[in-house]
All heavy atoms as a GROMACS GRO file, in nm:
protein
  582
    1MET      N    1  -0.857  -0.085   0.112
    1MET     CA    2  -0.889  -0.052   0.249
    1MET      C    3  -1.010   0.041   0.248
    1MET      O    4  -1.019   0.132   0.166
    1MET     CB    5  -0.768   0.015   0.314
    1MET     CG    6  -0.797   0.072   0.450
    1MET     SD    7  -0.650   0.094   0.549
    1MET     CE    8  -0.661  -0.049   0.650
    2ARG      N    9  -1.099   0.018   0.339
    2ARG     CA   10  -1.222   0.098   0.346
    2ARG      C   11  -1.195   0.235   0.407
    2ARG      O   12  -1.104   0.252   0.489
    2ARG     CB   13  -1.326   0.027   0.433
    2ARG     CG   14  -1.366  -0.110   0.381
    2ARG     CD   15  -1.459  -0.182   0.476
    2ARG     NE   16  -1.407  -0.170   0.614
    2ARG     CZ   17  -1.480  -0.190   0.721
    2ARG    NH1   18  -1.605  -0.223   0.712
    2ARG    NH2   19  -1.428  -0.178   0.842
    3GLN      N   20  -1.276   0.331   0.368
    3GLN     CA   21  -1.262   0.467   0.420
    3GLN      C   22  -1.284   0.471   0.570
    3GLN      O   23  -1.219   0.548   0.641
    3GLN     CB   24  -1.360   0.562   0.349
    3GLN     CG   25  -1.344   0.707   0.389
    3GLN     CD   26  -1.207   0.764   0.357
    3GLN    OE1   27  -1.154   0.742   0.249
    3GLN    NE2   28  -1.149   0.837   0.451
    4GLU      N   29  -1.372   0.383   0.621
    4GLU     CA   30  -1.396   0.379   0.766
    4GLU      C   31  -1.270   0.342   0.843
    4GLU      O   32  -1.244   0.394   0.952
    4GLU     CB   33  -1.508   0.279   0.801
    4GLU     CG   34  -1.644   0.314   0.746
    4GLU     CD   35  -1.665   0.267   0.602
    4GLU    OE1   36  -1.599   0.170   0.558
    4GLU    OE2   37  -1.746   0.330   0.533
    5ASP      N   38  -1.190   0.251   0.784
    5ASP     CA   39  -1.065   0.211   0.850
    5ASP      C   40  -0.965   0.326   0.851
    5ASP      O   41  -0.896   0.349   0.950
    5ASP     CB   42  -1.005   0.089   0.779
    5ASP     CG   43  -1.090  -0.035   0.796
    5ASP    OD1   44  -1.166  -0.043   0.894
    5ASP    OD2   45  -1.079  -0.126   0.711
    6ILE      N   46  -0.958   0.400   0.741
    6ILE     CA   47  -0.868   0.515   0.734
    6ILE      C   48  -0.912   0.622   0.834
    6ILE      O   49  -0.828   0.680   0.905
    6ILE     CB   50  -0.863   0.571   0.590
    6ILE    CG1   51  -0.799   0.467   0.498
    6ILE    CG2   52  -0.785   0.703   0.586
    6ILE    CD1   53  -0.809   0.498   0.351
    7ASP      N   54  -1.042   0.644   0.842
    7ASP     CA   55  -1.094   0.741   0.940
    7ASP      C   56  -1.060   0.697   1.083
    7ASP      O   57  -1.026   0.780   1.168
    7ASP     CB   58  -1.245   0.757   0.925
    7ASP     CG   59  -1.284   0.824   0.793
    7ASP    OD1   60  -1.197   0.889   0.730
    7ASP    OD2   61  -1.400   0.810   0.753
    8ARG      N   62  -1.069   0.568   1.108
    8ARG     CA   63  -1.038   0.516   1.242
    8ARG      C   64  -0.890   0.535   1.275
    8ARG      O   65  -0.853   0.571   1.387
    8ARG     CB   66  -1.077   0.368   1.253
    8ARG     CG   67  -1.054   0.307   1.388
    8ARG     CD   68  -1.143   0.366   1.494
    8ARG     NE   69  -1.118   0.300   1.622
    8ARG     CZ   70  -1.137   0.354   1.739
    8ARG    NH1   71  -1.190   0.474   1.748
    8ARG    NH2   72  -1.109   0.289   1.849
    9ILE      N   73  -0.802   0.514   1.176
    9ILE     CA   74  -0.658   0.538   1.196
    9ILE      C   75  -0.637   0.683   1.238
    9ILE      O   76  -0.564   0.712   1.333
    9ILE     CB   77  -0.578   0.507   1.068
    9ILE    CG1   78  -0.576   0.356   1.040
    9ILE    CG2   79  -0.435   0.560   1.078
    9ILE    CD1   80  -0.520   0.320   0.904
   10ASN      N   81  -0.701   0.775   1.167
   10ASN     CA   82  -0.686   0.916   1.198
   10ASN      C   83  -0.742   0.951   1.336
   10ASN      O   84  -0.682   1.028   1.411
   10ASN     CB   85  -0.753   1.002   1.090
   10ASN     CG   86  -0.678   0.995   0.960
   10ASN    OD1   87  -0.556   0.983   0.957
   10ASN    ND2   88  -0.750   1.001   0.850
   11THR      N   89  -0.856   0.893   1.369
   11THR     CA   90  -0.916   0.917   1.500
   11THR      C   91  -0.823   0.870   1.612
   11THR      O   92  -0.801   0.941   1.711
   11THR     CB   93  -1.052   0.845   1.512
   11THR    OG1   94  -1.138   0.893   1.410
   11THR    CG2   95  -1.115   0.865   1.647
   12LEU      N   96  -0.768   0.750   1.596
   12LEU     CA   97  -0.677   0.696   1.697
   12LEU      C   98  -0.550   0.781   1.708
   12LEU      O   99  -0.499   0.804   1.818
   12LEU     CB  100  -0.642   0.551   1.666
   12LEU     CG  101  -0.755   0.451   1.687
   12LEU    CD1  102  -0.717   0.315   1.632
   12LEU    CD2  103  -0.792   0.440   1.834
   13TYR      N  104  -0.503   0.831   1.595
   13TYR     CA  105  -0.384   0.917   1.598
   13TYR      C  106  -0.411   1.043   1.680
   13TYR      O  107  -0.333   1.080   1.767
   13TYR     CB  108  -0.338   0.954   1.457
   13TYR     CG  109  -0.233   1.062   1.459
   13TYR    CD1  110  -0.103   1.032   1.496
   13TYR    CD2  111  -0.265   1.194   1.430
   13TYR    CE1  112  -0.007   1.131   1.503
   13TYR    CE2  113  -0.170   1.294   1.436
   13TYR     CZ  114  -0.040   1.262   1.472
   13TYR     OH  115   0.055   1.360   1.480
   14HIS      N  116  -0.522   1.108   1.649
   14HIS     CA  117  -0.554   1.233   1.719
   14HIS      C  118  -0.577   1.208   1.868
   14HIS      O  119  -0.535   1.290   1.951
   14HIS     CB  120  -0.675   1.301   1.655
   14HIS     CG  121  -0.644   1.357   1.520
   14HIS    ND1  122  -0.553   1.458   1.500
   14HIS    CD2  123  -0.691   1.324   1.397
   14HIS    CE1  124  -0.545   1.485   1.370
   14HIS    NE2  125  -0.627   1.406   1.305
   15LYS      N  126  -0.639   1.096   1.900
   15LYS     CA  127  -0.660   1.064   2.041
   15LYS      C  128  -0.526   1.037   2.110
   15LYS      O  129  -0.506   1.080   2.225
   15LYS     CB  130  -0.753   0.944   2.056
   15LYS     CG  131  -0.784   0.912   2.200
   15LYS     CD  132  -0.880   0.798   2.216
   15LYS     CE  133  -0.902   0.772   2.365
   15LYS     NZ  134  -0.978   0.651   2.388
   16SER      N  135  -0.435   0.970   2.041
   16SER     CA  136  -0.305   0.941   2.101
   16SER      C  137  -0.227   1.070   2.130
   16SER      O  138  -0.152   1.077   2.227
   16SER     CB  139  -0.222   0.850   2.010
   16SER     OG  140  -0.174   0.920   1.897
   17GLN      N  141  -0.247   1.171   2.047
   17GLN     CA  142  -0.178   1.298   2.067
   17GLN      C  143  -0.239   1.380   2.181
   17GLN      O  144  -0.170   1.457   2.246
   17GLN     CB  145  -0.180   1.380   1.938
   17GLN     CG  146  -0.105   1.316   1.824
   17GLN     CD  147   0.042   1.298   1.855
   17GLN    OE1  148   0.112   1.393   1.889
   17GLN    NE2  149   0.090   1.174   1.846
   18SER      N  150  -0.370   1.362   2.203
   18SER     CA  151  -0.436   1.445   2.304
   18SER      C  152  -0.441   1.379   2.441
   18SER      O  153  -0.396   1.436   2.540
   18SER     CB  154  -0.577   1.485   2.258
   18SER     OG  155  -0.656   1.370   2.237
   19VAL      N  156  -0.499   1.259   2.450
   19VAL     CA  157  -0.517   1.196   2.582
   19VAL      C  158  -0.447   1.062   2.597
   19VAL      O  159  -0.439   1.009   2.707
   19VAL     CB  160  -0.668   1.178   2.614
   19VAL    CG1  161  -0.736   1.312   2.629
   19VAL    CG2  162  -0.737   1.091   2.514
   20GLY      N  163  -0.398   1.005   2.489
   20GLY     CA  164  -0.333   0.875   2.497
   20GLY      C  165  -0.429   0.762   2.461
   20GLY      O  166  -0.551   0.781   2.456
   21LEU      N  167  -0.372   0.646   2.436
   21LEU     CA  168  -0.450   0.529   2.396
   21LEU      C  169  -0.440   0.419   2.500
   21LEU      O  170  -0.339   0.405   2.568
   21LEU     CB  171  -0.399   0.474   2.262
   21LEU     CG  172  -0.407   0.565   2.141
   21LEU    CD1  173  -0.341   0.497   2.020
   21LEU    CD2  174  -0.549   0.604   2.109
   22THR      N  175  -0.547   0.339   2.507
   22THR     CA  176  -0.543   0.218   2.590
   22THR      C  177  -0.462   0.113   2.514
   22THR      O  178  -0.432   0.129   2.396
   22THR     CB  179  -0.685   0.165   2.616
   22THR    OG1  180  -0.741   0.122   2.492
   22THR    CG2  181  -0.773   0.270   2.682
   23GLU      N  182  -0.427   0.007   2.580
   23GLU     CA  183  -0.352  -0.102   2.515
   23GLU      C  184  -0.433  -0.162   2.400
   23GLU      O  185  -0.377  -0.196   2.296
   23GLU     CB  186  -0.313  -0.210   2.617
   23GLU     CG  187  -0.209  -0.165   2.716
   23GLU     CD  188  -0.080  -0.115   2.650
   23GLU    OE1  189  -0.032  -0.180   2.555
   23GLU    OE2  190  -0.030  -0.010   2.693
   24GLU      N  191  -0.563  -0.175   2.418
   24GLU     CA  192  -0.650  -0.226   2.312
   24GLU      C  193  -0.646  -0.135   2.191
   24GLU      O  194  -0.639  -0.181   2.077
   24GLU     CB  195  -0.795  -0.234   2.362
   24GLU     CG  196  -0.846  -0.372   2.385
   24GLU     CD  197  -0.991  -0.369   2.434
   24GLU    OE1  198  -1.069  -0.284   2.388
   24GLU    OE2  199  -1.023  -0.454   2.517
   25GLU      N  200  -0.654  -0.006   2.215
   25GLU     CA  201  -0.652   0.090   2.105
   25GLU      C  202  -0.516   0.093   2.035
   25GLU      O  203  -0.510   0.107   1.913
   25GLU     CB  204  -0.689   0.230   2.156
   25GLU     CG  205  -0.835   0.243   2.195
   25GLU     CD  206  -0.867   0.371   2.268
   25GLU    OE1  207  -0.779   0.424   2.341
   25GLU    OE2  208  -0.981   0.418   2.255
   26LYS      N  209  -0.409   0.077   2.111
   26LYS     CA  210  -0.276   0.070   2.051
   26LYS      C  211  -0.264  -0.050   1.959
   26LYS      O  212  -0.209  -0.041   1.849
   26LYS     CB  213  -0.168   0.063   2.158
   26LYS     CG  214  -0.145   0.194   2.230
   26LYS     CD  215  -0.038   0.179   2.336
   26LYS     CE  216  -0.023   0.306   2.417
   26LYS     NZ  217   0.075   0.291   2.525
   27ALA      N  218  -0.319  -0.165   2.002
   27ALA     CA  219  -0.316  -0.286   1.919
   27ALA      C  220  -0.401  -0.266   1.793
   27ALA      O  221  -0.361  -0.307   1.683
   27ALA     CB  222  -0.367  -0.405   2.000
   28GLU      N  223  -0.518  -0.204   1.808
   28GLU     CA  224  -0.603  -0.177   1.693
   28GLU      C  225  -0.533  -0.083   1.595
   28GLU      O  226  -0.535  -0.103   1.474
   28GLU     CB  227  -0.736  -0.115   1.739
   28GLU     CG  228  -0.828  -0.081   1.624
   28GLU     CD  229  -0.953  -0.006   1.668
   28GLU    OE1  230  -0.961   0.038   1.785
   28GLU    OE2  231  -1.043   0.010   1.584
   29GLN      N  232  -0.469   0.021   1.648
   29GLN     CA  233  -0.398   0.118   1.564
   29GLN      C  234  -0.286   0.048   1.487
   29GLN      O  235  -0.269   0.069   1.366
   29GLN     CB  236  -0.341   0.229   1.651
   29GLN     CG  237  -0.272   0.338   1.573
   29GLN     CD  238  -0.212   0.444   1.664
   29GLN    OE1  239  -0.151   0.410   1.767
   29GLN    NE2  240  -0.228   0.570   1.628
   30ASP      N  241  -0.212  -0.038   1.553
   30ASP     CA  242  -0.103  -0.111   1.489
   30ASP      C  243  -0.156  -0.202   1.378
   30ASP      O  244  -0.101  -0.205   1.268
   30ASP     CB  245  -0.027  -0.192   1.594
   30ASP     CG  246   0.096  -0.258   1.537
   30ASP    OD1  247   0.178  -0.186   1.474
   30ASP    OD2  248   0.111  -0.381   1.554
   31ARG      N  249  -0.266  -0.272   1.407
   31ARG     CA  250  -0.325  -0.362   1.307
   31ARG      C  251  -0.374  -0.285   1.186
   31ARG      O  252  -0.348  -0.323   1.072
   31ARG     CB  253  -0.441  -0.440   1.371
   31ARG     CG  254  -0.512  -0.535   1.277
   31ARG     CD  255  -0.632  -0.602   1.344
   31ARG     NE  256  -0.728  -0.508   1.399
   31ARG     CZ  257  -0.821  -0.443   1.327
   31ARG    NH1  258  -0.827  -0.459   1.197
   31ARG    NH2  259  -0.906  -0.361   1.385
   32LEU      N  260  -0.441  -0.173   1.210
   32LEU     CA  261  -0.493  -0.092   1.100
   32LEU      C  262  -0.380  -0.030   1.017
   32LEU      O  263  -0.388  -0.025   0.894
   32LEU     CB  264  -0.585   0.019   1.153
   32LEU     CG  265  -0.721  -0.027   1.206
   32LEU    CD1  266  -0.790   0.086   1.278
   32LEU    CD2  267  -0.806  -0.080   1.093
   33ARG      N  268  -0.276   0.016   1.083
   33ARG     CA  269  -0.162   0.074   1.011
   33ARG      C  270  -0.094  -0.030   0.923
   33ARG      O  271  -0.057  -0.001   0.809
   33ARG     CB  272  -0.061   0.133   1.109
   33ARG     CG  273  -0.102   0.265   1.166
   33ARG     CD  274   0.003   0.318   1.260
   33ARG     NE  275  -0.027   0.454   1.304
   33ARG     CZ  276   0.040   0.518   1.398
   33ARG    NH1  277   0.143   0.459   1.458
   33ARG    NH2  278   0.007   0.640   1.432
   34LYS      N  279  -0.077  -0.150   0.974
   34LYS     CA  280  -0.014  -0.257   0.894
   34LYS      C  281  -0.100  -0.291   0.773
   34LYS      O  282  -0.048  -0.313   0.663
   34LYS     CB  283   0.011  -0.380   0.980
   34LYS     CG  284   0.126  -0.362   1.075
   34LYS     CD  285   0.148  -0.484   1.161
   34LYS     CE  286   0.265  -0.459   1.256
   34LYS     NZ  287   0.289  -0.570   1.347
   35ALA      N  288  -0.231  -0.296   0.791
   35ALA     CA  289  -0.321  -0.324   0.679
   35ALA      C  290  -0.315  -0.211   0.575
   35ALA      O  291  -0.316  -0.235   0.454
   35ALA     CB  292  -0.464  -0.342   0.729
   36TYR      N  293  -0.305  -0.087   0.623
   36TYR     CA  294  -0.295   0.028   0.533
   36TYR      C  295  -0.167   0.023   0.450
   36TYR      O  296  -0.169   0.040   0.328
   36TYR     CB  297  -0.301   0.157   0.615
   36TYR     CG  298  -0.291   0.282   0.531
   36TYR    CD1  299  -0.399   0.328   0.456
   36TYR    CD2  300  -0.171   0.354   0.525
   36TYR    CE1  301  -0.389   0.442   0.380
   36TYR    CE2  302  -0.161   0.469   0.448
   36TYR     CZ  303  -0.270   0.513   0.375
   36TYR     OH  304  -0.260   0.625   0.298
   37VAL      N  305  -0.055  -0.004   0.515
   37VAL     CA  306   0.073  -0.012   0.444
   37VAL      C  307   0.070  -0.127   0.343
   37VAL      O  308   0.119  -0.112   0.230
   37VAL     CB  309   0.190  -0.028   0.545
   37VAL    CG1  310   0.320  -0.064   0.474
   37VAL    CG2  311   0.207   0.098   0.626
   38ALA      N  312   0.011  -0.240   0.379
   38ALA     CA  313   0.001  -0.352   0.286
   38ALA      C  314  -0.082  -0.315   0.163
   38ALA      O  315  -0.048  -0.351   0.050
   38ALA     CB  316  -0.058  -0.475   0.356
   39ALA      N  317  -0.191  -0.242   0.184
   39ALA     CA  318  -0.276  -0.200   0.073
   39ALA      C  319  -0.203  -0.103  -0.019
   39ALA      O  320  -0.213  -0.112  -0.142
   39ALA     CB  321  -0.404  -0.136   0.126
   40ILE      N  322  -0.126  -0.011   0.038
   40ILE     CA  323  -0.048   0.084  -0.042
   40ILE      C  324   0.058   0.010  -0.123
   40ILE      O  325   0.076   0.036  -0.242
   40ILE     CB  326   0.019   0.191   0.048
   40ILE    CG1  327  -0.087   0.277   0.115
   40ILE    CG2  328   0.118   0.275  -0.030
   40ILE    CD1  329  -0.170   0.360   0.021
   41ARG      N  330   0.126  -0.084  -0.060
   41ARG     CA  331   0.229  -0.161  -0.133
   41ARG      C  332   0.168  -0.241  -0.247
   41ARG      O  333   0.226  -0.249  -0.356
   41ARG     CB  334   0.301  -0.255  -0.036
   41ARG     CG  335   0.398  -0.184   0.052
   41ARG     CD  336   0.472  -0.281   0.142
   41ARG     NE  337   0.569  -0.208   0.223
   41ARG     CZ  338   0.617  -0.252   0.336
   41ARG    NH1  339   0.580  -0.369   0.383
   41ARG    NH2  340   0.704  -0.180   0.403
   42GLU      N  341   0.055  -0.303  -0.222
   42GLU     CA  342  -0.012  -0.382  -0.326
   42GLU      C  343  -0.052  -0.292  -0.444
   42GLU      O  344  -0.033  -0.329  -0.560
   42GLU     CB  345  -0.136  -0.450  -0.268
   42GLU     CG  346  -0.209  -0.538  -0.366
   42GLU     CD  347  -0.332  -0.603  -0.304
   42GLU    OE1  348  -0.337  -0.617  -0.180
   42GLU    OE2  349  -0.422  -0.638  -0.381
   43SER      N  350  -0.104  -0.175  -0.414
   43SER     CA  351  -0.143  -0.081  -0.519
   43SER      C  352  -0.022  -0.034  -0.599
   43SER      O  353  -0.024  -0.031  -0.723
   43SER     CB  354  -0.214   0.038  -0.457
   43SER     OG  355  -0.243   0.135  -0.555
   44LEU      N  356   0.085   0.000  -0.530
   44LEU     CA  357   0.207   0.045  -0.596
   44LEU      C  358   0.266  -0.065  -0.683
   44LEU      O  359   0.306  -0.041  -0.797
   44LEU     CB  360   0.310   0.091  -0.492
   44LEU     CG  361   0.442   0.142  -0.546
   44LEU    CD1  362   0.422   0.262  -0.638
   44LEU    CD2  363   0.535   0.177  -0.431
   45ARG      N  364   0.270  -0.187  -0.630
   45ARG     CA  365   0.324  -0.300  -0.706
   45ARG      C  366   0.241  -0.323  -0.833
   45ARG      O  367   0.295  -0.347  -0.940
   45ARG     CB  368   0.325  -0.427  -0.620
   45ARG     CG  369   0.390  -0.545  -0.690
   45ARG     CD  370   0.423  -0.658  -0.594
   45ARG     NE  371   0.538  -0.619  -0.513
   45ARG     CZ  372   0.536  -0.610  -0.380
   45ARG    NH1  373   0.430  -0.639  -0.313
   45ARG    NH2  374   0.644  -0.574  -0.314
   46GLY      N  375   0.109  -0.313  -0.822
   46GLY     CA  376   0.024  -0.328  -0.939
   46GLY      C  377   0.051  -0.222  -1.043
   46GLY      O  378   0.055  -0.251  -1.163
   47ASN      N  379   0.070  -0.097  -0.998
   47ASN     CA  380   0.101   0.011  -1.092
   47ASN      C  381   0.237  -0.010  -1.159
   47ASN      O  382   0.250   0.008  -1.280
   47ASN     CB  383   0.099   0.146  -1.022
   47ASN     CG  384  -0.040   0.190  -0.987
   47ASN    OD1  385  -0.136   0.156  -1.055
   47ASN    ND2  386  -0.054   0.266  -0.880
   48LEU      N  387   0.336  -0.047  -1.081
   48LEU     CA  388   0.470  -0.067  -1.137
   48LEU      C  389   0.474  -0.184  -1.234
   48LEU      O  390   0.547  -0.181  -1.333
   48LEU     CB  391   0.572  -0.088  -1.024
   48LEU     CG  392   0.599   0.034  -0.938
   48LEU    CD1  393   0.691  -0.003  -0.822
   48LEU    CD2  394   0.658   0.148  -1.018
   49ASN      N  395   0.396  -0.287  -1.209
   49ASN     CA  396   0.393  -0.404  -1.297
   49ASN      C  397   0.327  -0.374  -1.431
   49ASN      O  398   0.338  -0.453  -1.524
   49ASN     CB  399   0.323  -0.522  -1.230
   49ASN     CG  400   0.412  -0.589  -1.128
   49ASN    OD1  401   0.532  -0.573  -1.129
   49ASN    ND2  402   0.351  -0.664  -1.038
   50ASN      N  403   0.259  -0.261  -1.443
   50ASN     CA  404   0.194  -0.224  -1.568
   50ASN      C  405   0.275  -0.123  -1.649
   50ASN      O  406   0.224  -0.066  -1.745
   50ASN     CB  407   0.055  -0.166  -1.541
   50ASN     CG  408  -0.042  -0.274  -1.502
   50ASN    OD1  409  -0.044  -0.380  -1.562
   50ASN    ND2  410  -0.121  -0.249  -1.400
   51ILE      N  411   0.399  -0.101  -1.612
   51ILE     CA  412   0.485  -0.006  -1.684
   51ILE      C  413   0.564  -0.079  -1.792
   51ILE      O  414   0.624  -0.183  -1.766
   51ILE     CB  415   0.580   0.066  -1.588
   51ILE    CG1  416   0.501   0.153  -1.491
   51ILE    CG2  417   0.683   0.149  -1.665
   51ILE    CD1  418   0.586   0.219  -1.385
   52SER      N  419   0.565  -0.021  -1.910
   52SER     CA  420   0.647  -0.070  -2.020
   52SER      C  421   0.737   0.044  -2.065
   52SER      O  422   0.696   0.160  -2.066
   52SER     CB  423   0.561  -0.116  -2.137
   52SER     OG  424   0.481  -0.225  -2.099
   53ILE      N  425   0.859   0.010  -2.104
   53ILE     CA  426   0.956   0.109  -2.148
   53ILE      C  427   0.992   0.082  -2.292
   53ILE      O  428   1.022  -0.031  -2.330
   53ILE     CB  429   1.084   0.105  -2.060
   53ILE    CG1  430   1.050   0.141  -1.916
   53ILE    CG2  431   1.191   0.196  -2.116
   53ILE    CD1  432   1.166   0.129  -1.822
   54LYS      N  433   0.987   0.188  -2.373
   54LYS     CA  434   1.032   0.177  -2.511
   54LYS      C  435   1.182   0.205  -2.514
   54LYS      O  436   1.228   0.313  -2.479
   54LYS     CB  437   0.957   0.274  -2.601
   54LYS     CG  438   0.989   0.257  -2.746
   54LYS     CD  439   0.900   0.344  -2.833
   54LYS     CE  440   0.930   0.318  -2.979
   54LYS     NZ  441   0.843   0.398  -3.064
   55GLU      N  442   1.258   0.105  -2.557
   55GLU     CA  443   1.403   0.116  -2.561
   55GLU      C  444   1.445   0.198  -2.683
   55GLU      O  445   1.366   0.222  -2.774
   55GLU     CB  446   1.466  -0.024  -2.567
   55GLU     CG  447   1.426  -0.117  -2.454
   55GLU     CD  448   1.483  -0.078  -2.318
   55GLU    OE1  449   1.576   0.005  -2.313
   55GLU    OE2  450   1.434  -0.130  -2.217
   56LYS      N  451   1.574   0.237  -2.688
   56LYS     CA  452   1.627   0.317  -2.799
   56LYS      C  453   1.616   0.243  -2.932
   56LYS      O  454   1.599   0.305  -3.037
   56LYS     CB  455   1.772   0.356  -2.773
   56LYS     CG  456   1.788   0.458  -2.663
   56LYS     CD  457   1.932   0.496  -2.644
   56LYS     CE  458   1.943   0.598  -2.533
   56LYS     NZ  459   2.081   0.642  -2.510
   57ASP      N  460   1.627   0.111  -2.928
   57ASP     CA  461   1.619   0.034  -3.052
   57ASP      C  462   1.475   0.006  -3.097
   57ASP      O  463   1.452  -0.059  -3.197
   57ASP     CB  464   1.695  -0.098  -3.040
   57ASP     CG  465   1.636  -0.192  -2.936
   57ASP    OD1  466   1.535  -0.157  -2.872
   57ASP    OD2  467   1.693  -0.302  -2.918
   58GLY      N  468   1.377   0.058  -3.022
   58GLY     CA  469   1.237   0.044  -3.059
   58GLY      C  470   1.164  -0.071  -2.993
   58GLY      O  471   1.043  -0.082  -3.004
   59THR      N  472   1.237  -0.158  -2.923
   59THR     CA  473   1.171  -0.269  -2.855
   59THR      C  474   1.101  -0.219  -2.728
   59THR      O  475   1.138  -0.116  -2.673
   59THR     CB  476   1.273  -0.378  -2.818
   59THR    OG1  477   1.370  -0.322  -2.730
   59THR    CG2  478   1.340  -0.437  -2.941
   60ILE      N  479   1.002  -0.294  -2.687
   60ILE     CA  480   0.927  -0.260  -2.566
   60ILE      C  481   0.965  -0.359  -2.456
   60ILE      O  482   0.958  -0.481  -2.476
   60ILE     CB  483   0.775  -0.268  -2.592
   60ILE    CG1  484   0.735  -0.182  -2.710
   60ILE    CG2  485   0.698  -0.235  -2.465
   60ILE    CD1  486   0.714  -0.038  -2.682
   61THR      N  487   1.005  -0.307  -2.342
   61THR     CA  488   1.037  -0.390  -2.226
   61THR      C  489   0.924  -0.377  -2.126
   61THR      O  490   0.896  -0.267  -2.076
   61THR     CB  491   1.169  -0.346  -2.161
   61THR    OG1  492   1.273  -0.355  -2.258
   61THR    CG2  493   1.202  -0.434  -2.041
   62ASP      N  494   0.855  -0.487  -2.098
   62ASP     CA  495   0.748  -0.489  -1.999
   62ASP      C  496   0.810  -0.517  -1.863
   62ASP      O  497   0.859  -0.627  -1.837
   62ASP     CB  498   0.647  -0.598  -2.035
   62ASP     CG  499   0.526  -0.600  -1.944
   62ASP    OD1  500   0.539  -0.557  -1.828
   62ASP    OD2  501   0.421  -0.645  -1.989
   63LEU      N  502   0.814  -0.416  -1.777
   63LEU     CA  503   0.881  -0.431  -1.648
   63LEU      C  504   0.810  -0.530  -1.557
   63LEU      O  505   0.875  -0.593  -1.473
   63LEU     CB  506   0.894  -0.295  -1.581
   63LEU     CG  507   0.981  -0.193  -1.655
   63LEU    CD1  508   0.989  -0.063  -1.576
   63LEU    CD2  509   1.118  -0.247  -1.684
   64GLY      N  510   0.679  -0.544  -1.571
   64GLY     CA  511   0.607  -0.641  -1.490
   64GLY      C  512   0.652  -0.784  -1.520
   64GLY      O  513   0.667  -0.866  -1.430
   65LYS      N  514   0.673  -0.811  -1.648
   65LYS     CA  515   0.720  -0.946  -1.687
   65LYS      C  516   0.867  -0.965  -1.654
   65LYS      O  517   0.909  -1.073  -1.614
   65LYS     CB  518   0.697  -0.967  -1.836
   65LYS     CG  519   0.551  -0.977  -1.872
   65LYS     CD  520   0.533  -0.989  -2.021
   65LYS     CE  521   0.385  -0.985  -2.055
   65LYS     NZ  522   0.362  -0.966  -2.198
   66LYS      N  523   0.946  -0.858  -1.668
   66LYS     CA  524   1.090  -0.870  -1.648
   66LYS      C  525   1.126  -0.877  -1.500
   66LYS      O  526   1.208  -0.960  -1.460
   66LYS     CB  527   1.160  -0.751  -1.712
   66LYS     CG  528   1.311  -0.761  -1.709
   66LYS     CD  529   1.376  -0.650  -1.789
   66LYS     CE  530   1.526  -0.663  -1.790
   66LYS     NZ  531   1.589  -0.556  -1.869
   67PHE      N  532   1.064  -0.792  -1.418
   67PHE     CA  533   1.104  -0.784  -1.276
   67PHE      C  534   0.993  -0.821  -1.178
   67PHE      O  535   1.022  -0.857  -1.065
   67PHE     CB  536   1.152  -0.642  -1.244
   67PHE     CG  537   1.272  -0.598  -1.321
   67PHE    CD1  538   1.259  -0.501  -1.419
   67PHE    CD2  539   1.396  -0.654  -1.297
   67PHE    CE1  540   1.370  -0.459  -1.491
   67PHE    CE2  541   1.506  -0.614  -1.370
   67PHE     CZ  542   1.494  -0.516  -1.467
   68GLY      N  543   0.869  -0.807  -1.216
   68GLY     CA  544   0.758  -0.822  -1.123
   68GLY      C  545   0.699  -0.960  -1.112
   68GLY      O  546   0.605  -0.981  -1.036
   69GLY      N  547   0.749  -1.053  -1.190
   69GLY     CA  548   0.696  -1.188  -1.182
   69GLY      C  549   0.561  -1.205  -1.249
   69GLY      O  550   0.490  -1.303  -1.226
   70VAL      N  551   0.524  -1.110  -1.336
   70VAL     CA  552   0.396  -1.119  -1.408
   70VAL      C  553   0.417  -1.213  -1.525
   70VAL      O  554   0.511  -1.198  -1.603
   70VAL     CB  555   0.350  -0.979  -1.457
   70VAL    CG1  556   0.227  -0.990  -1.541
   70VAL    CG2  557   0.330  -0.887  -1.338
   71LYS      N  558   0.328  -1.309  -1.539
   71LYS     CA  559   0.339  -1.407  -1.647
   71LYS      C  560   0.256  -1.365  -1.767
   71LYS      O  561   0.156  -1.294  -1.753
   71LYS     CB  562   0.292  -1.543  -1.597
   71LYS     CG  563   0.380  -1.596  -1.486
   71LYS     CD  564   0.338  -1.734  -1.443
   71LYS     CE  565   0.440  -1.787  -1.350
   71LYS     NZ  566   0.406  -1.806  -1.219
   72GLU      N  567   0.298  -1.408  -1.884
   72GLU     CA  568   0.221  -1.377  -2.005
   72GLU      C  569   0.092  -1.456  -2.005
   72GLU      O  570   0.085  -1.569  -1.958
   72GLU     CB  571   0.303  -1.414  -2.129
   72GLU     CG  572   0.423  -1.321  -2.148
   72GLU     CD  573   0.488  -1.339  -2.282
   72GLU    OE1  574   0.415  -1.353  -2.381
   72GLU    OE2  575   0.611  -1.340  -2.285
   73VAL      N  576  -0.012  -1.392  -2.059
   73VAL     CA  577  -0.143  -1.457  -2.064
   73VAL      C  578  -0.165  -1.519  -2.197
   73VAL      O  579  -0.128  -1.479  -2.299
   73VAL     CB  580  -0.254  -1.352  -2.035
   73VAL    CG1  581  -0.390  -1.417  -2.044
   73VAL    CG2  582  -0.232  -1.290  -1.901
   0.00000   0.00000   0.00000
């Protein structure tokens, strides 16, 4: 997500707290918030898929392959 979009989310929030939003602005705010949440989830999922755990027996469990649907290359 671009920094301009994040700035716009913040601007709309502050405006909603002070004077209120038009219906157009409410729709824009909703669209931007959904895009922001999707970007955060995608980033988190990517990070979690890159985690490997060393088990007590010395084997390595790749959580991305086990739970995240990441295929071997």
